[in-house]
MDTraj code that builds the backbone (N, CA, C; nanometers):
import mdtraj as md
import numpy as np

residues = "UNK UNK UNK UNK UNK UNK UNK UNK UNK UNK UNK UNK UNK UNK UNK UNK UNK UNK UNK UNK UNK UNK UNK UNK UNK UNK UNK UNK UNK UNK UNK UNK UNK UNK UNK UNK UNK UNK UNK UNK UNK UNK UNK UNK UNK UNK UNK UNK UNK UNK UNK UNK UNK UNK UNK UNK UNK UNK UNK UNK UNK UNK UNK UNK UNK UNK UNK UNK UNK UNK UNK UNK UNK UNK UNK UNK UNK UNK UNK UNK UNK UNK UNK UNK UNK UNK UNK UNK UNK UNK UNK UNK UNK UNK UNK UNK UNK UNK UNK UNK UNK UNK UNK UNK UNK UNK UNK UNK UNK UNK UNK UNK UNK UNK UNK UNK UNK UNK UNK UNK UNK UNK UNK UNK UNK UNK UNK UNK UNK UNK UNK UNK UNK UNK UNK UNK UNK UNK UNK UNK UNK UNK UNK UNK UNK UNK UNK UNK UNK UNK UNK UNK UNK UNK UNK UNK UNK UNK UNK UNK UNK UNK UNK UNK UNK UNK UNK UNK UNK UNK UNK UNK UNK UNK UNK UNK UNK UNK UNK UNK UNK UNK UNK UNK UNK UNK UNK UNK UNK UNK UNK UNK UNK UNK UNK UNK UNK UNK UNK UNK UNK UNK UNK UNK UNK UNK UNK UNK UNK UNK UNK UNK UNK UNK UNK UNK UNK UNK UNK UNK UNK UNK".split()
xyz = np.array([
    [10.1281, -6.0975, -6.9119],
    [10.2150, -6.0568, -6.8090],
    [10.3561, -6.0353, -6.8467],
    [10.4402, -5.9097, -6.8172],
    [10.5898, -5.9230, -6.9089],
    [10.6555, -5.9841, -6.7683],
    [10.7502, -6.0732, -6.8315],
    [10.8209, -6.1335, -6.7499],
    [10.9912, -6.1085, -6.7833],
    [11.0578, -6.0783, -6.6906],
    [11.2026, -6.0537, -6.7092],
    [11.2831, -6.1918, -6.6966],
    [11.3279, -6.2365, -6.8005],
    [11.4015, -6.3343, -6.7769],
    [11.5546, -6.3112, -6.6924],
    [11.5839, -6.3804, -6.6226],
    [11.7181, -6.3263, -6.5217],
    [11.8322, -6.3544, -6.6077],
    [11.9277, -6.2900, -6.5948],
    [12.0759, -6.3156, -6.6243],
    [12.1285, -6.4303, -6.5841],
    [12.1807, -6.5190, -6.6415],
    [12.2401, -6.6361, -6.6127],
    [12.3858, -6.6502, -6.6405],
    [12.4536, -6.7344, -6.5507],
    [12.5905, -6.7835, -6.6033],
    [12.5987, -6.8918, -6.7037],
    [12.6751, -6.8635, -6.7992],
    [12.6777, -6.9620, -6.9136],
    [12.7840, -7.0756, -6.8737],
    [12.7258, -7.1776, -6.8320],
    [12.8132, -7.2602, -6.7857],
    [12.8723, -7.3886, -6.8730],
    [12.7409, -7.3991, -6.9744],
    [12.7471, -7.5061, -7.1026],
    [12.8452, -7.5053, -7.1777],
    [12.9179, -7.6005, -7.2213],
    [13.0229, -7.5938, -7.3034],
    [12.9977, -7.6668, -7.4365],
    [12.8543, -7.6980, -7.4626],
    [12.8204, -7.7661, -7.5830],
    [12.8109, -7.6865, -7.7047],
    [12.8783, -7.7423, -7.8138],
    [12.8524, -7.6718, -7.9377],
    [12.7200, -7.5905, -7.9720],
    [12.7149, -7.4762, -8.0437],
    [12.5878, -7.4459, -8.1213],
    [12.5402, -7.5928, -8.2227],
    [12.3787, -7.5615, -8.2002],
    [12.3400, -7.6975, -8.2958],
    [12.2337, -7.6058, -8.3869],
    [12.2591, -7.6372, -8.5117],
    [12.1601, -7.5977, -8.6118],
    [12.0294, -7.7176, -8.5815],
    [11.8919, -7.6850, -8.5441],
    [11.8005, -7.7690, -8.5224],
    [11.7485, -7.8126, -8.6442],
    [11.6773, -7.9154, -8.6172],
    [11.6036, -7.9932, -8.7495],
    [11.4880, -7.8916, -8.7798],
    [11.4570, -7.8070, -8.7397],
    [11.3569, -7.6972, -8.7821],
    [11.3853, -7.5921, -8.8276],
    [11.5244, -7.5824, -8.8564],
    [11.6023, -7.4687, -8.8729],
    [11.6374, -7.3407, -8.7937],
    [11.6318, -7.3709, -8.6474],
    [11.6729, -7.2939, -8.5632],
    [11.8117, -7.3278, -8.4960],
    [11.8799, -7.2384, -8.4475],
    [11.9977, -7.2386, -8.3897],
    [12.0124, -7.2521, -8.2289],
    [12.0385, -7.3552, -8.1816],
    [12.0528, -7.3718, -8.0071],
    [12.1826, -7.3149, -7.9622],
    [12.1623, -7.2292, -7.8728],
    [12.2916, -7.1914, -7.8004],
    [12.2444, -7.2268, -7.6389],
    [12.3237, -7.3321, -7.5886],
    [12.2906, -7.3793, -7.4707],
    [12.3419, -7.2941, -7.3403],
    [12.2792, -7.2628, -7.2748],
    [12.3380, -7.1858, -7.1531],
    [12.3755, -7.2836, -7.0257],
    [12.2972, -7.3722, -6.9919],
    [12.2919, -7.4358, -6.8949],
    [12.2386, -7.5961, -6.9152],
    [12.3122, -7.7127, -6.9162],
    [12.2650, -7.8501, -6.9182],
    [12.2439, -7.9237, -6.7952],
    [12.1974, -8.0315, -6.7958],
    [12.1784, -8.1219, -6.6993],
    [12.3077, -8.1403, -6.6284],
    [12.4338, -8.1427, -6.7081],
    [12.5350, -8.1638, -6.6487],
    [12.5757, -8.0655, -6.5381],
    [12.5472, -7.9398, -6.5833],
    [12.5774, -7.8195, -6.4791],
    [12.4659, -7.8197, -6.3835],
    [12.3387, -7.8727, -6.3957],
    [12.2268, -7.8552, -6.2971],
    [12.1956, -7.9861, -6.2247],
    [12.3045, -8.0722, -6.2294],
    [12.2439, -8.1978, -6.1563],
    [12.1462, -8.2699, -6.2021],
    [12.1067, -8.2203, -6.3162],
    [11.9904, -8.3221, -6.3979],
    [11.8335, -8.2343, -6.3970],
    [11.8693, -8.1223, -6.3369],
    [11.7295, -8.0679, -6.2977],
    [11.6655, -7.9812, -6.4179],
    [11.7452, -7.9308, -6.4876],
    [11.6825, -7.8541, -6.6185],
    [11.7910, -7.8333, -6.7005],
    [11.7524, -7.7939, -6.8345],
    [11.8315, -7.7332, -6.9342],
    [11.7677, -7.5889, -6.9904],
    [11.8742, -7.5209, -7.0360],
    [11.8304, -7.3638, -7.0541],
    [11.8977, -7.3705, -7.2068],
    [11.8542, -7.2808, -7.3090],
    [11.8915, -7.2585, -7.4293],
    [11.8186, -7.1364, -7.4740],
    [11.8897, -7.0444, -7.5396],
    [11.8353, -6.9637, -7.6439],
    [11.8562, -7.0078, -7.7957],
    [11.7327, -6.9820, -7.8513],
    [11.7284, -7.0206, -7.9939],
    [11.7073, -6.9084, -8.0662],
    [11.8132, -6.8941, -8.1862],
    [11.7869, -6.7775, -8.2896],
    [11.7091, -6.8592, -8.3924],
    [11.5967, -6.7874, -8.4238],
    [11.4852, -6.8606, -8.5371],
    [11.4591, -6.7647, -8.6235],
    [11.4937, -6.7952, -8.7440],
    [11.4369, -6.7388, -8.8575],
    [11.2990, -6.7543, -8.8750],
    [11.2630, -6.6363, -8.9421],
    [11.1154, -6.5945, -8.9705],
    [11.0472, -6.7519, -9.0562],
    [10.9304, -6.7628, -8.9923],
    [10.8682, -6.8878, -9.0434],
    [10.9326, -7.0118, -9.0189],
    [11.0043, -6.9909, -8.9151],
    [11.0400, -7.1333, -8.8628],
    [10.9899, -7.1685, -8.7200],
    [10.9726, -7.2958, -8.7020],
    [10.9376, -7.3492, -8.5601],
    [10.9178, -7.5117, -8.5559],
    [10.9098, -7.5613, -8.4768],
    [10.8988, -7.6965, -8.4583],
    [10.7536, -7.7498, -8.4861],
    [10.7154, -7.8563, -8.5549],
    [10.5547, -7.9011, -8.5865],
    [10.5101, -7.9332, -8.4489],
    [10.3758, -7.9333, -8.4359],
    [10.3011, -8.0137, -8.2996],
    [10.3841, -8.1153, -8.2535],
    [10.4102, -8.1429, -8.1260],
    [10.4759, -8.2580, -8.0601],
    [10.4302, -8.2560, -7.9117],
    [10.4526, -8.3669, -7.8453],
    [10.4267, -8.3888, -7.7071],
    [10.5335, -8.4636, -7.6487],
    [10.5824, -8.3924, -7.4979],
    [10.6895, -8.4464, -7.4276],
    [10.6048, -8.5079, -7.3277],
    [10.6600, -8.6281, -7.3028],
    [10.5936, -8.7255, -7.2125],
    [10.6588, -8.7286, -7.0715],
    [10.7862, -8.6922, -7.0745],
    [10.8567, -8.6549, -6.9381],
    [10.9018, -8.5209, -6.9039],
    [10.8766, -8.4470, -7.0084],
    [10.9513, -8.2930, -6.9770],
    [10.8498, -8.1802, -6.9682],
    [10.8414, -8.1047, -6.8645],
    [10.7987, -7.9493, -6.8764],
    [10.8567, -7.8647, -6.9447],
    [10.8099, -7.7446, -7.0099],
    [10.9095, -7.6750, -7.0937],
    [10.8159, -7.5397, -7.0726],
    [10.9141, -7.4376, -7.0320],
    [10.8713, -7.2850, -7.0477],
    [10.9203, -7.2257, -7.2004],
    [10.8483, -7.1200, -7.2281],
    [10.8938, -7.0621, -7.3420],
    [10.8566, -6.8849, -7.3141],
    [10.9928, -6.8040, -7.3110],
    [11.0109, -6.6797, -7.3093],
    [11.0457, -6.6084, -7.4321],
    [10.9747, -6.5055, -7.4907],
    [10.9881, -6.4493, -7.6038],
    [11.0319, -6.3128, -7.5546],
    [11.1809, -6.2613, -7.5537],
    [11.1964, -6.1432, -7.5064],
    [11.1560, -6.0248, -7.5833],
    [11.1674, -6.0405, -7.7114],
    [11.0999, -5.9563, -7.8216],
    [10.9862, -5.9458, -7.8815],
    [10.8951, -6.0565, -7.8254],
    [10.7870, -6.1116, -7.9125],
    [10.8313, -6.1689, -8.0362],
    [10.7028, -6.1771, -8.1360],
    [10.7264, -6.2270, -8.2389],
    [10.7024, -6.3612, -8.2745],
    [10.6549, -6.4419, -8.1817],
    [10.6248, -6.5758, -8.1888],
    [10.4892, -6.5846, -8.1697],
    [10.4374, -6.6875, -8.2356],
    [10.2965, -6.7546, -8.1912],
    [10.3428, -6.9161, -8.1256],
    [10.2656, -6.9311, -8.0237],
    [10.2696, -7.0650, -7.9460],
    [10.1445, -7.1221, -7.9726],
    [10.1663, -7.2422, -7.9828],
    [10.0317, -7.3184, -7.9925],
    [10.0362, -7.4397, -7.9043],
    [9.9260, -7.4619, -7.8219],
    [9.8980, -7.5827, -7.7532],
    [9.7721, -7.6328, -7.7332],
    [9.7688, -7.7378, -7.6690],
    [9.6388, -7.8175, -7.6518],
    [9.6108, -7.8099, -7.4878],
    [9.4773, -7.8538, -7.4997],
    [9.4345, -7.8694, -7.3380],
    [9.4200, -8.0269, -7.3052],
    [9.4342, -8.1260, -7.3942],
    [9.4005, -8.2601, -7.3732],
    [9.5544, -8.2851, -7.3225],
    [9.5128, -8.3898, -7.2128],
    [9.6481, -8.4735, -7.1681],
    [9.6656, -8.6007, -7.2123],
    [9.7706, -8.6340, -7.2776],
    [9.8140, -8.7359, -7.3457],
    [9.8909, -8.8288, -7.2177],
    [9.8572, -8.9614, -7.2190],
    [9.9617, -9.0422, -7.0772],
    [10.0655, -9.0975, -7.1240],
    [10.0849, -9.1452, -7.2476],
    [10.1936, -9.2027, -7.3230],
    [10.2192, -9.2209, -7.4395],
    [10.3325, -9.2853, -7.5093],
    [10.3497, -9.2754, -7.6208],
    [10.2655, -9.3607, -7.7366],
    [10.1754, -9.4243, -7.6769],
    [10.0732, -9.5137, -7.7645],
    [9.9674, -9.4183, -7.8076],
    [9.9544, -9.2878, -7.7585],
    [9.8220, -9.1941, -7.7772],
    [9.8860, -9.1055, -7.8730],
    [9.8720, -9.1365, -8.0077],
    [9.9169, -9.0573, -8.1306],
    [9.8079, -9.0004, -8.1857],
    [9.7931, -8.8475, -8.1816],
    [9.6715, -8.7855, -8.2382],
    [9.6476, -8.8254, -8.3835],
    [9.5295, -8.8881, -8.4464],
    [9.5105, -8.9029, -8.5955],
    [9.5483, -9.0422, -8.6130],
    [9.5988, -9.1200, -8.5150],
    [9.6232, -9.2569, -8.5156],
    [9.5537, -9.3359, -8.4282],
    [9.5931, -9.3483, -8.3019],
    [9.5412, -9.4122, -8.1958],
    [9.4434, -9.3426, -8.1133],
    [9.4253, -9.2128, -8.1232],
    [9.3295, -9.1178, -8.0552],
    [9.2883, -8.9876, -8.1823],
    [9.1695, -8.9339, -8.1238],
    [9.1352, -8.8219, -8.2391],
    [9.2451, -8.6874, -8.2441],
    [9.2269, -8.6351, -8.3617],
    [9.3199, -8.5402, -8.3399],
    [9.2702, -8.4030, -8.2636],
    [9.3513, -8.2984, -8.2449],
    [9.3063, -8.2158, -8.1199],
    [9.3159, -8.0808, -8.2004],
    [9.2038, -8.0178, -8.1364],
    [9.2210, -7.8321, -8.1671],
    [9.3067, -7.7910, -8.0853],
    [9.3912, -7.6820, -8.1225],
    [9.5074, -7.6369, -8.0682],
    [9.4557, -7.4907, -8.0480],
    [9.4953, -7.4154, -7.9518],
    [9.5061, -7.2841, -7.9444],
    [9.6200, -7.2159, -7.9714],
    [9.6118, -7.1211, -8.0456],
    [9.7192, -7.0297, -8.1137],
    [9.7213, -6.8944, -8.0591],
    [9.8363, -6.8429, -7.9725],
    [9.8454, -6.7537, -7.8733],
    [9.9779, -6.6600, -7.9353],
    [9.9507, -6.5488, -7.9591],
    [10.0772, -6.4288, -8.0182],
    [10.1479, -6.4374, -7.8871],
    [10.2793, -6.4388, -7.8706],
    [10.3730, -6.3917, -7.7851],
    [10.4000, -6.2421, -7.7763],
    [10.3782, -6.1739, -7.7021],
    [10.4531, -6.0343, -7.6828],
    [10.5626, -6.0334, -7.6149],
    [10.6286, -5.9112, -7.6523],
    [10.7496, -5.8959, -7.5711],
    [10.7528, -5.9416, -7.4156],
    [10.8257, -5.9975, -7.3600],
    [10.8350, -6.0420, -7.2462],
    [10.7316, -6.1812, -7.2025],
    [10.6794, -6.2299, -7.3215],
    [10.5840, -6.3372, -7.2771],
    [10.6348, -6.4416, -7.2169],
    [10.5754, -6.5208, -7.1073],
    [10.6420, -6.6326, -7.0654],
    [10.5273, -6.7317, -7.0702],
    [10.5489, -6.8449, -7.1095],
    [10.4110, -6.9622, -7.1228],
    [10.4962, -7.0667, -7.0640],
    [10.4257, -7.1649, -6.9847],
    [10.4520, -7.2881, -6.9295],
    [10.3526, -7.4005, -6.9849],
    [10.4162, -7.4968, -7.0526],
    [10.3434, -7.6361, -7.0847],
    [10.3988, -7.7608, -7.0157],
    [10.2987, -7.8100, -6.9744],
    [10.3585, -7.9614, -6.8927],
    [10.3744, -8.0535, -6.9685],
    [10.4194, -8.1713, -6.9249],
    [10.4189, -8.2737, -6.9854],
    [10.2893, -8.3483, -7.0321],
    [10.3082, -8.4059, -7.1523],
    [10.1735, -8.4567, -7.1710],
    [10.0701, -8.3693, -7.2561],
    [10.1024, -8.2637, -7.3062],
    [10.0243, -8.1658, -7.3677],
    [10.0966, -8.1371, -7.5209],
    [10.0283, -8.1200, -7.5944],
    [10.0676, -8.0949, -7.7279],
    [10.1077, -7.9419, -7.7513],
    [10.2345, -7.8952, -7.8045],
    [10.2507, -7.7815, -7.8288],
    [10.3566, -7.7722, -7.9306],
    [10.4016, -7.6417, -7.9843],
    [10.5072, -7.6111, -8.0717],
    [10.4763, -7.4528, -8.0907],
    [10.5726, -7.3892, -8.1628],
    [10.5876, -7.2440, -8.1747],
    [10.6246, -7.2377, -8.2967],
    [10.6076, -7.0653, -8.3630],
    [10.6406, -7.0566, -8.4976],
    [10.6993, -6.8860, -8.4754],
    [10.7889, -6.8477, -8.5478],
    [10.8598, -6.6919, -8.5599],
    [10.7635, -6.6782, -8.6662],
    [10.6917, -6.5362, -8.6146],
    [10.5896, -6.5106, -8.6932],
    [10.6303, -6.3375, -8.7486],
    [10.7412, -6.3227, -8.6957],
    [10.7859, -6.1634, -8.7207],
    [10.8185, -6.1060, -8.8493],
    [10.8855, -6.1905, -8.9458],
    [10.9278, -6.1570, -9.0480],
    [11.0624, -6.1418, -9.0355],
    [11.1361, -6.1491, -8.9376],
    [11.3136, -6.1438, -8.8968],
    [11.3321, -6.2567, -8.7867],
    [11.4699, -6.2597, -8.7943],
    [11.5082, -6.3824, -8.7077],
    [11.4863, -6.3111, -8.5434],
    [11.4385, -6.3863, -8.4828],
    [11.4148, -6.3489, -8.3117],
    [11.4585, -6.4445, -8.2474],
    [11.4692, -6.4326, -8.1257],
    [11.5388, -6.5108, -8.0255],
    [11.4285, -6.5484, -7.9217],
    [11.4237, -6.6721, -7.8824],
    [11.3335, -6.7433, -7.7929],
    [11.4102, -6.8227, -7.6882],
    [11.3760, -6.8035, -7.5654],
    [11.4460, -6.8803, -7.4480],
    [11.3514, -6.9941, -7.4030],
    [11.4223, -7.1182, -7.3783],
    [11.3369, -7.2172, -7.3733],
    [11.4038, -7.2873, -7.2304],
    [11.3459, -7.3466, -7.1270],
    [11.3422, -7.4396, -7.0348],
    [11.3101, -7.5729, -7.0351],
    [11.3699, -7.6653, -7.0162],
    [11.3173, -7.7904, -7.0035],
    [11.3291, -7.8639, -6.8741],
    [11.2620, -7.9327, -6.7954],
    [11.2901, -7.9881, -6.6988],
    [11.2074, -8.1112, -6.6564],
    [11.2839, -8.2275, -6.6125],
    [11.4070, -8.2452, -6.5849],
    [11.5179, -8.2311, -6.7191],
    [11.6333, -8.2423, -6.6992],
    [11.7459, -8.2809, -6.7987],
    [11.8349, -8.3747, -6.7442],
    [11.8129, -8.5025, -6.7044],
    [11.8748, -8.6190, -6.6535],
    [11.9092, -8.7170, -6.7546],
    [11.9987, -8.8262, -6.7077],
    [12.0241, -8.8970, -6.8031],
    [11.8984, -9.0208, -6.8694],
    [11.7795, -9.0241, -6.7824],
    [11.6865, -9.0911, -6.8581],
    [11.5879, -8.9892, -6.9334],
    [11.5751, -8.8607, -6.8870],
    [11.4564, -8.7882, -6.9477],
    [11.5173, -8.6683, -7.0341],
    [11.6516, -8.6695, -7.0302],
    [11.7348, -8.5457, -7.1124],
    [11.6758, -8.5294, -7.2590],
    [11.6998, -8.4201, -7.2910],
    [11.6505, -8.3863, -7.4402],
    [11.7600, -8.3333, -7.5241],
    [11.8680, -8.2943, -7.4440],
    [11.9962, -8.2296, -7.5038],
    [12.0552, -8.3233, -7.6404],
    [12.0769, -8.4503, -7.6021],
    [12.1081, -8.5360, -7.7068],
    [12.0364, -8.5653, -7.8619],
    [11.8869, -8.5268, -7.8113],
    [11.7967, -8.5255, -7.9227],
    [11.8423, -8.4415, -8.0177],
    [11.8336, -8.3050, -7.9631],
    [11.8785, -8.1991, -8.0579],
    [12.0276, -8.2152, -8.1316],
    [12.0891, -8.2650, -8.0387],
    [12.2246, -8.2746, -8.1165],
    [12.2479, -8.3910, -8.2364],
    [12.1885, -8.5062, -8.1798],
    [12.1840, -8.6067, -8.3008],
    [12.0680, -8.5958, -8.3972],
    [11.9665, -8.5323, -8.3831],
    [11.8769, -8.4889, -8.4953],
    [11.9223, -8.3561, -8.5871],
    [12.0112, -8.2680, -8.4959],
    [12.0370, -8.1538, -8.5405],
    [12.1919, -8.1600, -8.6164],
    [12.2750, -8.0300, -8.6593],
    [12.4105, -8.0232, -8.7028],
    [12.4822, -7.9129, -8.6320],
    [12.5966, -7.9505, -8.5801],
    [12.6808, -7.8778, -8.5036],
    [12.7596, -7.7756, -8.5810],
    [12.7332, -7.6533, -8.5437],
    [12.7593, -7.5224, -8.6218],
    [12.8237, -7.4313, -8.5370],
    [12.9211, -7.3267, -8.5983],
    [13.0117, -7.2493, -8.5056],
    [12.9440, -7.1349, -8.4907],
    [12.8380, -7.0842, -8.5466],
    [12.7796, -6.9325, -8.5162],
    [12.6422, -6.9488, -8.5384],
    [12.5793, -6.8394, -8.4720],
    [12.4042, -6.8475, -8.4788],
    [12.3830, -6.8058, -8.6141],
    [12.4602, -6.7370, -8.7059],
    [12.4413, -6.6676, -8.8142],
    [12.4255, -6.7722, -8.9108],
    [12.4629, -6.9330, -8.8760],
    [12.4378, -7.0434, -8.9698],
    [12.2958, -7.0820, -8.9738],
    [12.1997, -7.0359, -8.9247],
    [12.0811, -7.0602, -8.9300],
    [12.0407, -7.0939, -9.0890],
    [11.9747, -7.2059, -9.0880],
    [11.9418, -7.2379, -9.2472],
    [11.8660, -7.3469, -9.2600],
    [11.7587, -7.3532, -9.3603],
    [11.6705, -7.4486, -9.3706],
    [11.7291, -7.6029, -9.3359],
    [11.6447, -7.6950, -9.2819],
    [11.6963, -7.7739, -9.1836],
    [11.7267, -7.8905, -9.3158],
    [11.8181, -7.9918, -9.3066],
    [11.8623, -8.0796, -9.4255],
    [11.7619, -8.1893, -9.4307],
    [11.7685, -8.2578, -9.5517],
    [11.6471, -8.3695, -9.5481],
    [11.6795, -8.4649, -9.4115],
    [11.8191, -8.5015, -9.3921],
    [11.8154, -8.6024, -9.2816],
    [11.7961, -8.5362, -9.1586],
    [11.8054, -8.4080, -9.1361],
    [11.7536, -8.3575, -8.9940],
    [11.6093, -8.3664, -8.9741],
    [11.5240, -8.3505, -9.0916],
    [11.4150, -8.3684, -9.0931],
    [11.3441, -8.4871, -9.0702],
    [11.4010, -8.5874, -9.1006],
    [11.3960, -8.7142, -9.0865],
    [11.4269, -8.7575, -8.9495],
    [11.5287, -8.7155, -8.8925],
    [11.5651, -8.7473, -8.7511],
    [11.4896, -8.6938, -8.6480],
    [11.4306, -8.5711, -8.6747],
    [11.3500, -8.4706, -8.5729],
    [11.2199, -8.5850, -8.5413],
    [11.1759, -8.6784, -8.6328],
    [11.0606, -8.7623, -8.6219],
    [11.1223, -8.9040, -8.5613],
    [11.2160, -8.9766, -8.6201],
    [11.2538, -9.0772, -8.5908],
    [11.3040, -9.0948, -8.4568],
    [11.4078, -9.0107, -8.4328],
    [11.4645, -8.9964, -8.2822],
    [11.3941, -8.9670, -8.1746],
    [11.2701, -8.9106, -8.2132],
    [11.1924, -8.8554, -8.0934],
    [11.1398, -8.9268, -8.0088],
    [11.0874, -9.0800, -8.0644],
    [11.0073, -9.1727, -7.9828],
    [11.1142, -9.2001, -7.8581],
    [11.2486, -9.2338, -7.9178],
    [11.3687, -9.2705, -7.7950],
    [11.3441, -9.1693, -7.7008],
    [11.3542, -9.0555, -7.6990],
    [11.3365, -8.9400, -7.6078],
    [11.1906, -8.9441, -7.5569],
    [11.1137, -9.0278, -7.5540],
    [10.9589, -9.0149, -7.5138],
    [10.9055, -8.8695, -7.5395],
    [10.9009, -8.8531, -7.6998],
    [10.8270, -8.7860, -7.7719],
    [10.7388, -8.8173, -7.8969],
    [10.5941, -8.7729, -7.9006],
    [10.5651, -8.8026, -8.0157],
    [10.5744, -8.6718, -8.1048],
    [10.6147, -8.7004, -8.2245],
    [10.6960, -8.5647, -8.3117],
    [10.5948, -8.5759, -8.4356],
    [10.5239, -8.4703, -8.4730],
    [10.4379, -8.4653, -8.6092],
    [10.5461, -8.4521, -8.7345],
    [10.5159, -8.4636, -8.8466],
    [10.5957, -8.4294, -8.9300],
    [10.5447, -8.2849, -9.0140],
    [10.4290, -8.2823, -8.9692],
    [10.3765, -8.1045, -9.0312],
    [10.2573, -8.0639, -8.9330],
    [10.2216, -7.9608, -8.9520],
    [10.1330, -7.8715, -8.8532],
    [9.9898, -7.9800, -8.8625],
    [9.9209, -8.0082, -8.9558],
    [9.7919, -8.0759, -8.9369],
    [9.8106, -8.2449, -8.9157],
    [9.9024, -8.2920, -8.9146],
    [9.9111, -8.4328, -8.8971],
    [9.8445, -8.4628, -8.7342],
    [9.8546, -8.3834, -8.6542],
    [9.7953, -8.4202, -8.5141],
    [9.6681, -8.3275, -8.5056],
    [9.6565, -8.2202, -8.5758],
    [9.5781, -8.1204, -8.5628],
    [9.4493, -8.1133, -8.6262],
    [9.3343, -8.1119, -8.5574],
    [9.1852, -8.1013, -8.6321],
    [9.1335, -7.9463, -8.6669],
    [9.1839, -7.8554, -8.5739],
    [9.1340, -7.7226, -8.5974],
    [9.2284, -7.6190, -8.5243],
    [9.2286, -7.4798, -8.5407],
    [9.2693, -7.3883, -8.4489],
    [9.1837, -7.3095, -8.3933],
    [9.2251, -7.2578, -8.2712],
    [9.1387, -7.1664, -8.2205],
    [9.2134, -7.0333, -8.1408],
    [9.1875, -6.9057, -8.2128],
    [9.2770, -6.7906, -8.1793],
    [9.2084, -6.7336, -8.0556],
    [9.2317, -6.7741, -7.9376],
    [9.1741, -6.7212, -7.8169],
    [9.2418, -6.7689, -7.7000],
    [9.2528, -6.7026, -7.6093],
    [9.3597, -6.7381, -7.4949],
    [9.3022, -6.8266, -7.4254],
    [9.3567, -6.9413, -7.3797],
    [9.3107, -7.0413, -7.2976],
    [9.3337, -7.0464, -7.1540],
    [9.2442, -7.0868, -7.0680],
    [9.2583, -7.0691, -6.9296],
    [9.4131, -7.1712, -6.8912],
    [9.4432, -7.2950, -6.9547],
    [9.5390, -7.3677, -6.9181],
    [9.6634, -7.3031, -6.9361],
    [9.6684, -7.1809, -7.0147],
    [9.7968, -7.1249, -7.0177],
    [9.8197, -7.0015, -6.9371],
    [9.6989, -6.9806, -6.8314],
    [9.7186, -6.8415, -6.7722],
    [9.8174, -6.8733, -6.6654],
    [9.8490, -6.9729, -6.6170],
    [9.9742, -7.0071, -6.4954],
    [10.0885, -7.0180, -6.5746],
    [10.1937, -6.9435, -6.5554],
    [10.3147, -6.9436, -6.6298],
    [10.4279, -6.9929, -6.5441],
    [10.3751, -7.0504, -6.4298],
    [10.4429, -7.1161, -6.3090],
    [10.6014, -7.0182, -6.3096],
    [10.5776, -6.8996, -6.3261],
    [10.6953, -6.8076, -6.3008],
    [10.7737, -6.8730, -6.1625],
    [10.7221, -6.8688, -6.0445],
    [10.7813, -6.8891, -5.9373],
    [10.8450, -7.0061, -5.9349],
    [10.8070, -7.1190, -5.9812],
    [10.8844, -7.2364, -6.0111],
    [11.0000, -7.2298, -6.0834],
    [10.9721, -7.1628, -6.2118],
    [11.1031, -7.1219, -6.2969],
    [11.1976, -7.0855, -6.2168],
    [11.1724, -6.9479, -6.1441],
    [11.2819, -6.8869, -6.0738],
    [11.3500, -6.9515, -5.9732],
    [11.2754, -7.0611, -5.8985],
    [11.3267, -7.1360, -5.8107],
    [11.4262, -7.2190, -5.8656],
    [11.4332, -7.2813, -5.9956],
    [11.5012, -7.3852, -6.0651],
    [11.6402, -7.2819, -6.1060],
    [11.6005, -7.1500, -6.1510],
    [11.7263, -7.0643, -6.1969],
    [11.8042, -7.0135, -6.0808],
    [11.7672, -7.0081, -5.9782],
    [11.8314, -6.9095, -5.8698],
    [11.9570, -6.9631, -5.8307],
    [11.9898, -7.0597, -5.8310],
    [12.1243, -7.0947, -5.8251],
    [12.2482, -7.0872, -5.9472],
    [12.1859, -7.0256, -6.0270],
    [12.2724, -7.0164, -6.1732],
    [12.2586, -6.8524, -6.1965],
    [12.2171, -6.7866, -6.1201],
    [12.2289, -6.6192, -6.1747],
    [12.3275, -6.5517, -6.1757],
    [12.3610, -6.4749, -6.2847],
    [12.4827, -6.4238, -6.3319],
    [12.5064, -6.2985, -6.2158],
    [12.6357, -6.2679, -6.1622],
    [12.6631, -6.1603, -6.0785],
    [12.6200, -6.0285, -6.1260],
    [12.5628, -5.9466, -6.0458],
    [12.4872, -5.8263, -6.0780],
    [12.6046, -5.7465, -6.1615],
    [12.5236, -5.6773, -6.2644],
    [12.5975, -5.5858, -6.3550],
    [12.6385, -5.6781, -6.4819],
    [12.6452, -5.8182, -6.4650],
    [12.7015, -5.9029, -6.5880],
    [12.6042, -5.8876, -6.7029],
    [12.6410, -5.8730, -6.8273],
    [12.5508, -5.8409, -6.9419],
    [12.5180, -5.9991, -7.0024],
    [12.5740, -6.0794, -7.0025],
    [12.5601, -6.2141, -7.0358],
    [12.4448, -6.2729, -6.9779],
    [12.3329, -6.3122, -7.0835],
    [12.2133, -6.3671, -7.0550],
    [12.1948, -6.5070, -7.1220],
    [12.1010, -6.5690, -7.0913],
    [12.0654, -6.7051, -7.1461],
    [12.0361, -6.7026, -7.2862],
])
top = md.Topology()
chain = top.add_chain()
for i, resn in enumerate(residues, 1):
    res = top.add_residue(resn, chain, resSeq=i)
    for name in ("N", "CA", "C"):
        top.add_atom(name, md.element.get_by_symbol(name[0]), res)
traj = md.Trajectory(xyz[None], top)
């Protein structure tokens, strides 16, 4: 089902961040503007770039691909806490890989393994929303501490050695189990659409964003 991501007022004053996977984050709204309710960012993602499989234990996340060109991968298993590490304290998991068409919207709740990859062959944008984004469970400082502040989205580049290290070492402090590479947590790949991704929680997302919609006619989007 095609989802039209709403135009939002850009209130965040955060610098652009070259993320530890090689994408550039442009933050539209953070917990500072939303009272800790959510964080919105648009990522400029070069081809072949995306975060390895990981698990958020506090955050739900939406993924919107306005022009398609991404694969989302996600698992059905529910993980309860940081002690459950696939391939170490629990068995590895088979992930479902789904091609994101233009306008695709997916929701992944906390405790589910997931990630994405730009498979288009060119730099594409993906819009992400995390909830909540408060002082205890916020993820903004994770991206900022693991990544590098930049001035322009054109500065997307292969991640630095230190950023790749921080992607993993800083994760657990933010309630995240982050793998170093795709197969560390993954036993197999299933190329079929799973039932657990069919509900994209679009109404819940729109309710979160409702107070921050841009005035009619404004071209700026998240």
